[in-house]
C-alpha positions in Angstrom: 73.7 7.4 -84.7 77.0 9.3 -84.5 75.4 11.8 -82.0 74.1 8.9 -79.8 77.5 7.2 -79.8 79.2 10.5 -78.8 76.6 11.0 -76.0 77.2 7.5 -74.8 80.9 7.9 -74.7 80.6 11.2 -72.9 78.3 9.7 -70.3 80.7 6.7 -69.9 83.6 9.0 -69.3 81.6 11.1 -66.8 80.4 8.2 -64.6 83.9 6.6 -64.2 84.4 8.1 -60.7 80.9 6.9 -59.6 81.6 3.4 -60.9 84.6 3.1 -58.7 82.9 4.8 -55.7 79.9 2.4 -55.6 82.2 -0.6 -55.7 81.9 -1.9 -59.2 85.1 -3.9 -59.7 84.7 -4.9 -63.3 82.2 -4.8 -66.3 82.1 -7.9 -68.5 81.0 -8.1 -72.1 78.7 -11.2 -72.2 77.4 -10.8 -75.7 78.9 -13.9 -77.3 78.0 -16.3 -74.4 74.8 -16.6 -76.5 74.6 -17.0 -80.3 72.2 -14.2 -80.8 74.8 -11.4 -80.8 72.8 -8.6 -79.2 75.2 -6.6 -77.0 74.8 -7.5 -73.3 77.0 -6.6 -70.3 77.3 -7.2 -66.6 78.6 -4.9 -63.8 80.0 -6.8 -60.8 79.7 -5.1 -57.4 80.8 -7.7 -54.8 79.8 -5.6 -51.7 76.2 -5.1 -52.9 73.5 -5.3 -50.3 71.2 -6.9 -52.9 72.4 -8.6 -56.2 76.1 -8.5 -56.8 75.6 -8.2 -60.5 73.7 -5.7 -62.7 72.6 -6.5 -66.2 72.9 -4.2 -69.2 71.8 -4.3 -72.8 71.9 -2.1 -75.8 72.5 -1.8 -79.6 76.3 -1.4 -79.1 78.8 -2.9 -76.6 79.3 0.6 -75.1 75.6 1.1 -74.7 75.3 -2.3 -73.0 78.2 -1.5 -70.6 76.7 1.9 -69.8 73.3 0.3 -69.1 74.9 -2.2 -66.7 76.9 0.4 -64.9 74.0 2.8 -64.5 71.8 0.0 -63.1 74.5 -0.8 -60.5 74.8 2.9 -59.6 71.0 3.2 -59.2 70.7 0.2 -57.0 73.6 1.4 -54.8 71.7 4.7 -54.2 68.7 2.7 -53.1 70.8 0.6 -50.8 72.4 3.7 -49.2 69.5 6.1 -48.5 70.9 7.7 -45.4 68.8 8.7 -42.4 65.0 9.2 -42.7 63.5 12.7 -42.7 61.0 11.8 -40.0 60.1 9.0 -37.6 56.4 9.0 -36.8 53.4 6.8 -36.4 51.0 6.2 -39.4 48.3 8.0 -37.5 50.4 11.1 -37.0 51.1 11.6 -40.7 48.3 9.8 -42.6 46.1 12.9 -43.2 49.0 14.9 -44.6 50.3 12.3 -47.1 47.9 13.1 -49.9 47.6 9.4 -50.9 46.4 6.2 -49.2 49.1 3.9 -47.8 47.0 1.0 -49.2 48.0 2.3 -52.7 51.6 1.2 -52.1 52.7 -2.4 -52.4 51.9 -4.0 -49.0 52.7 -7.5 -47.9 49.7 -9.7 -47.5 50.2 -10.0 -43.7 51.4 -6.4 -43.0 50.6 -5.0 -39.6 50.1 -1.3 -40.6 47.7 0.6 -38.3 47.5 4.0 -36.9 50.0 3.2 -34.1 52.7 1.7 -36.4 55.8 3.7 -36.0 57.7 4.1 -39.3 60.7 5.9 -40.7 59.7 8.3 -43.5 61.5 9.8 -46.5 60.7 13.1 -48.1 59.0 13.0 -51.6 57.3 15.5 -53.8 54.2 15.4 -56.0 55.2 15.5 -59.7 52.3 17.7 -60.7 52.0 20.1 -57.8 55.4 20.0 -56.3 53.8 19.5 -52.9 56.0 17.9 -50.2 54.9 14.5 -48.8 56.4 11.4 -47.2 56.9 7.8 -48.2 57.8 4.9 -45.9 61.6 4.6 -46.0 61.2 0.8 -45.8 59.3 0.8 -49.1 62.2 2.5 -50.9 65.3 0.9 -49.4 66.9 -2.1 -51.2 68.7 -4.3 -48.7 68.8 -8.1 -48.6 71.3 -8.3 -45.7 70.4 -10.0 -42.5 69.4 -7.8 -39.5 70.2 -8.7 -35.9 66.8 -7.7 -34.8 63.6 -9.1 -36.3 61.1 -6.7 -37.7 57.8 -7.4 -39.5 57.9 -6.8 -43.2 55.1 -4.4 -44.3 56.1 -3.6 -47.8 56.9 -5.5 -51.0 60.1 -3.8 -52.0 61.4 -3.8 -55.6 63.4 -1.5 -57.8 60.3 -0.5 -59.7 60.5 3.2 -60.6 64.2 3.5 -59.7 66.0 5.3 -62.5 68.9 7.5 -63.5 69.4 9.9 -66.4 71.2 12.8 -67.9 69.4 15.1 -65.5 66.6 14.7 -62.9 63.8 15.1 -65.4 65.3 12.5 -67.7 65.6 10.1 -64.8 62.0 10.9 -63.7 60.7 10.1 -67.2 62.6 6.8 -67.2 61.2 5.9 -63.8 57.6 6.7 -65.0 57.9 4.5 -68.0 59.0 1.6 -65.9 56.1 2.0 -63.5 53.7 2.2 -66.5 55.2 -0.9 -68.0 54.8 -2.9 -64.8 51.2 -1.7 -64.4 50.4 -2.9 -67.9 52.0 -6.3 -67.2 49.9 -6.6 -64.1 46.7 -5.9 -66.0 47.2 -7.8 -69.2 47.3 -11.6 -69.1 47.7 -11.7 -72.9 48.2 -8.9 -75.4 47.8 -8.6 -79.1 50.3 -10.8 -81.0 52.4 -8.9 -83.6 53.7 -10.6 -86.7 57.5 -10.5 -87.0 57.2 -10.1 -90.8 55.5 -6.7 -90.3 58.4 -5.2 -88.3 60.6 -2.5 -89.8 63.8 -0.7 -88.8 65.8 -1.8 -85.8 63.1 -4.2 -84.4 63.3 -6.1 -87.8 67.1 -6.3 -87.6 66.9 -7.6 -84.0 64.2 -10.2 -85.0 66.5 -11.4 -87.8 69.3 -12.0 -85.2 67.0 -14.1 -83.1 65.9 -16.1 -86.2 69.4 -16.7 -87.4 70.4 -18.0 -84.0 67.5 -20.5 -84.0 65.6 -18.7 -81.3 61.8 -18.3 -81.7 60.5 -14.9 -80.9 56.9 -13.9 -79.9 55.9 -10.3 -79.6 52.8 -9.0 -77.7 51.5 -5.5 -77.7 50.0 -4.9 -74.2 47.1 -2.7 -73.4 48.3 0.0 -71.0 45.6 1.8 -69.1 47.8 4.9 -69.4 47.8 4.7 -73.2 51.6 4.2 -73.5 52.8 1.7 -76.1 54.0 -1.4 -74.2 55.4 -4.7 -75.4 56.3 -8.1 -74.0 58.8 -10.2 -76.0 59.3 -13.9 -75.3 62.3 -15.9 -76.6 62.7 -19.6 -76.5 64.6 -22.4 -78.4 64.8 -26.1 -78.4 68.4 -26.2 -77.2 67.5 -23.9 -74.2 64.0 -25.0 -73.1 63.1 -21.9 -71.2 60.8 -19.0 -71.8 62.7 -15.7 -71.5 60.8 -12.4 -71.3 61.6 -8.8 -72.1 59.2 -5.9 -71.5 59.3 -2.1 -72.1 57.0 0.9 -72.4 57.8 4.1 -74.3 55.9 6.8 -76.2 57.7 5.7 -79.3 56.5 2.1 -80.0 59.6 1.2 -82.0 61.8 2.3 -79.1 59.7 0.3 -76.7 59.8 -2.8 -78.8 63.6 -2.4 -79.4 64.1 -2.3 -75.6 61.9 -5.3 -74.9 63.7 -7.3 -77.5 67.2 -6.5 -76.2 65.9 -7.3 -72.7 64.7 -10.7 -73.8 68.3 -11.4 -75.1 69.7 -10.1 -71.8 67.4 -12.5 -69.8 68.8 -15.4 -71.8 72.4 -14.4 -71.2 71.8 -13.7 -67.5 70.7 -17.4 -67.2 73.6 -18.7 -69.3 76.1 -16.7 -67.1 74.5 -18.0 -64.0 75.9 -15.3 -61.7 72.7 -13.7 -60.4 71.9 -14.8 -56.9 68.2 -14.9 -57.6 68.4 -17.6 -60.3 67.1 -20.9 -58.8 68.6 -24.2 -59.8 65.3 -25.5 -60.9 65.6 -23.4 -64.1 68.7 -25.3 -65.0 67.4 -28.7 -64.1 63.9 -28.6 -65.6 63.9 -25.5 -67.7 60.9 -23.2 -67.8 58.3 -24.9 -70.0 56.8 -22.8 -72.8 53.1 -22.3 -72.8 51.9 -25.1 -75.2 49.1 -22.8 -76.5 51.7 -20.1 -77.5 52.3 -21.4 -81.1 48.5 -21.4 -81.8 47.9 -17.9 -80.6 51.1 -16.5 -82.2 49.9 -18.0 -85.6 47.1 -15.4 -85.5 49.5 -12.5 -85.1 48.6 -9.2 -86.9 50.6 -6.4 -88.3 52.7 -3.9 -86.3 50.3 -1.0 -86.2 50.9 0.7 -82.9 50.3 4.5 -82.8 52.9 6.5 -80.8 51.9 8.5 -77.8 52.3 12.2 -78.7 54.5 13.5 -75.9 56.8 16.5 -76.0 60.5 15.9 -76.8 61.6 17.7 -73.6 61.8 15.2 -70.7 60.3 17.7 -68.2 57.2 18.4 -70.3 56.9 14.7 -71.3 57.1 13.6 -67.6 54.4 16.1 -66.6 52.0 15.0 -69.3 52.6 11.3 -68.5 52.1 12.1 -64.8 48.8 13.7 -65.6 47.7 10.5 -67.4 48.7 8.5 -64.3 46.7 10.9 -62.1 43.6 10.4 -64.3 43.9 6.6 -64.0 44.7 6.3 -60.3 43.3 9.5 -58.8 46.8 10.3 -57.4 49.7 12.1 -58.8 53.1 10.3 -59.1 55.5 10.9 -56.3 59.3 11.4 -56.7 62.1 10.8 -54.2 65.5 12.4 -55.0 68.3 9.9 -54.4 70.9 12.1 -56.1 74.1 12.6 -54.0 76.2 15.7 -54.4 79.4 13.8 -54.0 78.6 11.6 -57.0 76.5 14.0 -59.2 74.6 11.2 -60.9 70.8 12.1 -61.1 68.9 9.2 -59.5 65.3 9.2 -58.5 62.6 6.8 -57.4 59.1 7.3 -58.9 56.2 5.9 -56.9 52.7 5.9 -58.3 50.2 5.0 -55.6 47.4 2.8 -57.0 49.4 1.4 -59.9 50.2 -2.3 -59.8 53.3 -4.5 -60.3 53.4 -8.2 -61.0 54.4 -10.3 -58.0 57.5 -11.7 -59.7 59.1 -8.2 -60.1 
């Protein structure tokens, strides 16, 4: 724990210039706006092209502040991609892409055809290193209003956008997120896990929820990639809404810890009420909990999730995970480098053609 704290402090010190550069004006400790007490923070970036706040969570206040700051930095990079590497029609580049455009998240009424002219951004295959292209519009995060109407062809989210200590660390984080979202898209319900069977940090976090009068439900989701993945749902009588946290990681305890802290973060984000994407209906009517939830959770089993044996080194772990993705989808993951030399914060976008993402992400 001492080493982790030292690493977090070192990273926090290192990113201070970047925090100021991207326009973060303040970072707020939100932890005790809720009674659970799991550290949560919020980075405020008023000039954002998307959400003006970024959420963060962790096991310590510093880790939560660092999480919020890094998320804000990541999104800033996706908002400011710079000029495309190529402008060409779909027909001109389709045969050289190495993946089907239909494997990306397209809008239901997209107008993509061989004659559609698009801006393209360079990417590379994670397994082969081969150069390819991705539509710039599928990568850019920008909710500002344009003066000229253009049809929307891609469902754009931050899925796979990640930062890290180095490029490979960032790539591994991005892969885990894509795997997590794919598992969510495939699994309507997972295997319920008894809270009494938890040990270590997950058990400590579960006790914090219980002491605050918040009911916790833990599901182990079946990932087609074989990575431990969890969905945690938190709800209470005094706040009648169903808050969800999800995570995937080779270490099931780490995945569950992240999912639990994210559920606490979701509650605090709603309590704070500063996210532009929170509708007023949530505050007026709540988000009713599935009435069958109690019955299913009563049949929960023990926490017996085997870890996925990946190397400790981020580069080797990312490559092995990428190979699992390729076997599932038939296509290697693609990586776009967003890192800017003037900031020096490794940021990437991982795209896995053929993998799914829930519509509400």
